[in-house]
KEVEXFI-662709 format. One record per residue (C-alpha): y, z, x. Coordinates in steps of 0.1 Angstrom, whole numbers, plus 2048, in hexadecimal, padded with zeros to 3 digits. Example, Ala and Ser with C-alpha at 12.3 -4.5 7.8 and 13.67 -1.06 7.14 Angstrom:
BEGIN
7D384E87B7F5847889
// end
This chain:
BEGIN
BBA63B7EEBBB63A7C8BC365F7B7BA36707B0BA268278FB916A2797B7D6B877CB996D277FBB36B7776BA16AA75BB9D6CD74DBC16D474DBC96B573DBB16BB721BC06DC71EBE36CE71ABD96B1703BCA6CE6ECBE86E26ECBFD6C86DDBFC6A76CDBFC6856E2C1766C6DAC136496EAC2862C6E6C156086E8C255E96EEC1F5CD6D6C2E5B26EBC1F58C6E1C0C57C6FCC1855E706BF554D70EC01533724C1D525739C4052672DC4C529712C28530703C1D5266E1C3952D6C9C2353D6B1C1E55B6C9C405606D5C5657C6C8C7B5806C9C7A5A46CDC5F5BE6DAC515D56C1C415F56C8C2460B6B6C256306BAC046426B9C016666B3BE36796B4BD569D6BDBB769D6D6BA46BA6C9BA26A76A6B9F6856B1B7C67A6A3B8865C693BA164168CBAE65266CBB966D683BD2658691BF6652685C0563068BC29627688C38603690C5E60369FC735E76A9C925E46BACA75E869AC98609690C8C61C6B0C9D6386C1CBB6326D7CAF64A6F3C8E6376FAC9D61970EC7D60370CC865FB6E7CA25E76F4C8D5CB705C935AB6F3C8058B6F6C6659570EC5757B722C3558772BC1D56D732BFE584728BFE5A7736C175C673CC165E774AC2C604748C3361976AC4D62F776C65629759C6360475DC4F5EA74AC3E5CE760C335AB750C2358E759C37570755C3654975CC5853C760C4A51A766C3C51B78BC16521782BFE51076CBFB516747BD550D73FBBD527735BD2544735BDB53E757BF2544769C1055B770C2955578DC40572788C4259777FC6259D764C695C2769C7C5D474EC8E5F4754CA860B745CC35FC75ACB65D8753CA65D5732CA95AF734C905B0751C935A5775C7C58A77EC6958C7A0C5856F7B0C315737B5C275537BFC3A5537E0C255727E7C035677DABFF5447E6C0454A80CBE556280ABCF545803BD452981FBB4518814BBA5167EEBBB4F27E4BDF4E67DFBEB50A7E3BD95117C2BDA5397C0BED54E7A4BEC56E795BD956C773BD357E754BD85A375BBE25BC776BE05E3777BF85FC787BE3616798BF16367A6BE86417C9BE26647D8C056637E8C1465C7C9C1D6387CEC0E61B7BABF85FB7C0BF95DE7A8BD55CF7A8BD95AA79CBC1591790BC45717A3BB554E79EBB25357BBBA35147BFB875157D9B7F4F67E9B5A5007EFB505067CDB694ED7BFB735067A3B8E52079FB825417ADB8B5647A5B9A57B7BFBAF59E7BFBD15A27D0BE05C47D3C055CA7D6C1C5E97DCC2D5EE7BAC4E5F77C9C4E5DE7E9C3A5C27DEC295C57FFC045B7801BEC5D3804BCD5C8819BAA5CF812B9A5EB827B8A5CD83EBB05C2842BAE5A382CBCB599817BB85937F9B9559C7E9B8157D7DFB625817CBB535607D6B5B5657FAB4D5897FEB2A58D80BB275AE7F7B345A07D7B2B57A7D2B0D5647D9B0653E7D3AE25477D0ACE5387B3AB35517B4AB6568796AB058B7ACACF5817C1AE55807A5AE25A479AAF65B57B4B0C5977BBB225827A5B1055B7A3B265407ADB2051A7B1B2E4F97BAB3E4E979DB3F4C6794B584CA779B7C4D0786B844E4767B6B4FE771B75522775B5F53A789B65550773B88555761B8C57676EBA458D757BA05B2753BA55C7774BA85EE77CBA0605799B9862B797B836437A8B65655799B6367D795B4B6787B0B6466A7C8B576457C9B7562A7CAB6D60F7ADB7D5EC7A8B765E3785B785BD778B6F5AB75AB6F583759B6F57173AB55553742B3C56B74FB3D582733B3A5A4745B4B5C0754B445C777BB495E678EB4A5E47B6B515FD7CFB785F87D4B7C5E07F5BA05EC7F8B926117FDB7360B80FB6A5F082BB4B5D7827B385EB83EB3F60B828B355F8807B585EB7FEB505CC7E4B2D5D67DFB235D47B7B185F67A9B195F0784B185CF76CB1A5D0748B1A5B1731B0759072DB1057A74AAFE55874EAE3551767AEB52D777AD951278DAE74FE7A8AF84E8790B0950277EAF250075EAE751E74CAD252672DACA54A737ADF569734ADC58C747AD95A9734AEC5C3749AF15E7739AD45E3721AE85CF707AC85BF6FAAB95A1708ABB58B6EAAC756B6E0AEC5746DAB055666EFB225786FCB445626FEB60572710B6659671FB875A5725B995C4735B875E4745B95606740B86626751B8664873DB7566973FB66677720B6969A714B466A4724B4F692743B3E67273EB4E657750B5263973BB6161073DB6F60071DB6E5DB71AB785C1700B5E5A56F5B6B58A6E3B4B57E6D6B275926DAB165796C3B1E58D6A5B3958168BB5659669BB645A26BCB5A5C46CAB635E06DEB4B5EC6F6B4A60E70AB2F614724B2763173AB2B63075DB0862E771B0D621793AF16107A7AED6077CCAD95EA7D1ACB5FC7EEAB96157D7AA15FB7CBA845EB7DBA715CD7D4A7E5B27BAA995C17A4AA25B777EAC05BC766AB25DD75EAC15ED77AAE45EE76AAD5600748AEF61873AAF762B71DB13617706B226136E4B345FA6D1B4E5F46B5B545D76A2B755CA69AB845BA679B8959668DB7857D6A1B905766BEB895566D5B9F5656EEBB25816FEBB05A66F3BAC5C8705B9D5EA6F9BA160D704B966316F9BAD64E6F0BA36706EBB896856F6B6F66A6F0B526806E2B336726DDB306606BAB556636B4B6564F6CFB8963F6C5B9761E6D5BB860D6D7BB25E66D4BCB5CA6DABC15AE6C4BCA5916DABC956E6CCBBE57E6A9BE45866A6BDC5A7693BF35BE6A9BDE5DD6B5BC45F06A4BB56146A8B9161269FB7662B6A3B5162E6A2B4F63B67EB5D619672B8062666BB9E60D675BC560E675BDB5F167EBFD5EB689C125CD692C015B467EC09590688C0F5976ACBF65906C7BF75AB6E7BE059F6FFBD45C3703BDC5E86FABE65F471CC0C5F071BC14615711C2763171AC2B656710C4C661705
// end
């Protein structure tokens, strides 16, 4: 089971944060963006870091955050992470148990469209050069029906602490499915220490959104595509359904285990009851919230209509690219998820932050529509329009009207930004393109 944040623990954490300033150090590793060695203009010879310092009780604006960039030449010797040279991350990295895990492509995985990785590179104090651990040999055998054994970790992963103190790595995986003639999305979970495959609650070695009766559908009836992710049989070999990228798992304050994902091409964030905690009969894999503007497709894969999930506004604006989900609890106890939207139809990329408002399909009678997922949300415009990559997360107490976010600029290559609802912003690491802002630790 995933570690459940109780109200008491949240209160204790808030009290501790209020008592002293918070310092977090965020990695500014350049995303490779493809197979080895990646576009030369996105590679860095050393890994830079940005220190963020703030006081929770006074954090109502990006102006309240102090940003300081550090390189290996001017960083403190006692912090080993500054000794990392020439990081080979494909896109995403995470810090866990005094180690840094990064997706890597050493040449065994495809390189198109941000897919894929074939290894973890694990950096530690005893091995700051990194240990490469093969993932392909673990992932590929799990998908015996994948066309030409096409099954690879892709885009990002998250490391989630469990109740027993261990950690599970949730990996977004892309595999080629013969039934739909397309690249479908799945989830594989590994024990971080042993890299053993963790099965779903039903005993499966992976969870596929296409194959799950709770999560996917081939129906072309619009109402059927509200509580299930729509798929179709492609006639184009390059089609992806749906370029999954962001992934995380958490337990709500009411004790509901949730798996959250984003997919770029379907332009949304999806929250499901976690199939690694609940069997399908218990509701594992059932969608309980969606937020974004996914298309609605006919049997031939054509769409000129978008859903409006979340009450965003059913206008003519077209979303194009959604990345990375981050769960958090605001000062007033409101649970929120933050995503990065490459384009929402305006002239800039945006941070979107929406409230949890979980719904069960069985709660509704008759024909349902998009309004079942209406919720409260807010957005912050960014000073760029990035065609790919990017990730955002909130910091501080998230008080209404004064939320503050840390954003990875991705292909905009402007480092990280701290932005807030009042329009204030600061930046660090210009010229570097972190895929997201999630590689961080607290010294």
